[in-house]
C-alpha positions in Angstrom: 269.7 153.1 -7.1 269.5 156.0 -9.6 269.8 153.7 -12.5 267.3 151.3 -10.9 264.8 154.2 -10.5 265.5 155.3 -14.1 265.0 151.8 -15.5 261.8 151.4 -13.6 260.5 154.7 -14.8 261.3 153.9 -18.5 259.6 150.5 -18.3 256.5 152.1 -16.6 256.4 154.7 -19.2 256.9 152.2 -22.1 254.3 149.8 -20.9 251.7 152.1 -19.4 252.2 155.0 -21.9 251.5 152.8 -25.0 247.9 152.5 -23.8 247.7 156.3 -23.8 249.5 157.0 -27.1 248.1 154.3 -29.3 244.6 153.1 -30.3 244.7 149.6 -28.9 242.1 146.9 -28.6 240.0 147.0 -25.5 241.8 144.3 -23.4 245.4 145.5 -23.9 244.3 149.1 -23.3 242.8 148.1 -20.0 245.7 145.8 -18.8 248.7 147.9 -19.8 248.1 150.7 -17.3 248.0 147.9 -14.6 251.0 146.1 -16.0 253.1 149.1 -15.8 252.9 149.8 -12.1 253.4 146.1 -11.5 256.5 145.8 -13.7 258.3 148.8 -12.3 259.0 147.7 -8.7 260.1 144.2 -10.1 262.5 145.8 -12.4 263.8 148.2 -9.7 264.5 145.4 -7.3 266.1 143.2 -10.1 268.4 146.1 -10.9 269.4 146.9 -7.3 270.2 143.3 -6.6 272.2 142.9 -9.8 274.3 146.0 -9.0 274.8 144.8 -5.4 275.9 141.3 -6.5 278.2 142.7 -9.1 280.1 144.9 -6.5 280.4 142.2 -3.8 283.9 142.0 -2.7 286.1 138.9 -2.8 287.9 137.6 0.2 291.0 139.2 1.6 294.4 137.8 0.6 296.2 135.7 3.2 299.1 138.0 3.3 298.3 141.8 3.3 299.8 143.6 0.3 300.1 140.4 -1.9 297.7 139.3 -4.5 298.9 135.7 -4.8 300.8 133.4 -2.3 304.6 132.9 -2.8 305.5 129.5 -3.8 
């Protein structure tokens, strides 16, 4: 969850912060502070789901202590 929070914070800062740092045309300057908070939770959820799916465990072997069946 820490990496998801970090990724969301970086995305928020990159999207919303660009409107504060640069002199942008009127429409992007108005939309970027709204897009940052909308993007952050989506990125947070996507990162959490991807980590949970990566660490999903496989099924147990049929014989404890063995990784493959004996032929």
